[in-house]
N, C-alpha and C positions, 0 to 999 in steps of 0.2 A: 174610465173603468176602474171598479173598486179594487183596493189593494190586494184583498183576499182571492179575487179571482186571477190577477196577475200571479200571484204566489202559486195558486193550484196549477194553472197552465204551465209554470216553468217547472214544478214539481212532476206534473204528468209528463212533460217532454223528457225530462231526465230520467224518470223511470222507464219510459219507453225505450230509450237508448240503452241504458243500463241492462235491463232484463231481456232485451230483444222481444218485448211484449206485444200481444195484439191488443186492439182497441176493446175486444171484450175482456181480456184480462186485466187490462188497465181500469176499464169501467168498475169491475168487481173490487179491484184493490182499493180504489179511492171512494167507492160507494156513490157514484155518479153514473148517468146514463152514457151509453155510447154516443148518443148524439152531442152530449157535453164534451166528451172527450174529443170527437172529432171537431167541434167548434173551438175548443181551447187550442188544439195542435195546429189547425189549419188556418184560422183566422186571428185569434188573440195572440197566439205566440209569434206569429209572422210580425205583428206590431211591436210586441215586447223585446223578442230576441230573434231576429232574422236567421242568425248562424244556427242556433239551436233548433229553429223550425225546419232548416234545410236537413239537418242531421235526423230529425225525427221522420221527415217525409221519406228518406231514403229507407229506413227500417219498415215504415208502413208499407212502401211499395213492395219491398221484397216479401212482407207478410201477404200482401194481396195477390202477389204472383203465385204464392205456394199454397193458397187456402184450399184449392181444388184437390190438392194433394192431401193435405191433413184431413179433410172431410172423408175422401175415400178410404183412407187408412182407419179412420174412426168407424166407418160403416163396416169395414172388413172385420175389425176388432168384434164389433156387435155381433155379427152373424157367426163368427168363430165360436164366441163364448156362448151363443144361443144353441149351437150344434153339440157342444160338449156337455151340457146340462140335460139334453134329450135323450 
């Protein structure tokens, strides 16, 4: 594996843990696709730093469990603002 990919995977893992970030937020911050973030933290990081990969997995599992709530809140906000402007 190329060194810059290993460095990116490690940086992405650290960012997700520190910022409690979602895959989408992380992809935007690093200028890569969501698929790349997933591959970096699920496959590459497991090979590079298994302990860090386990911590990242915990954060991503929490994000996944809460995503339906965030989506519902976003939809609610959308319609609340739509009704205010009408």
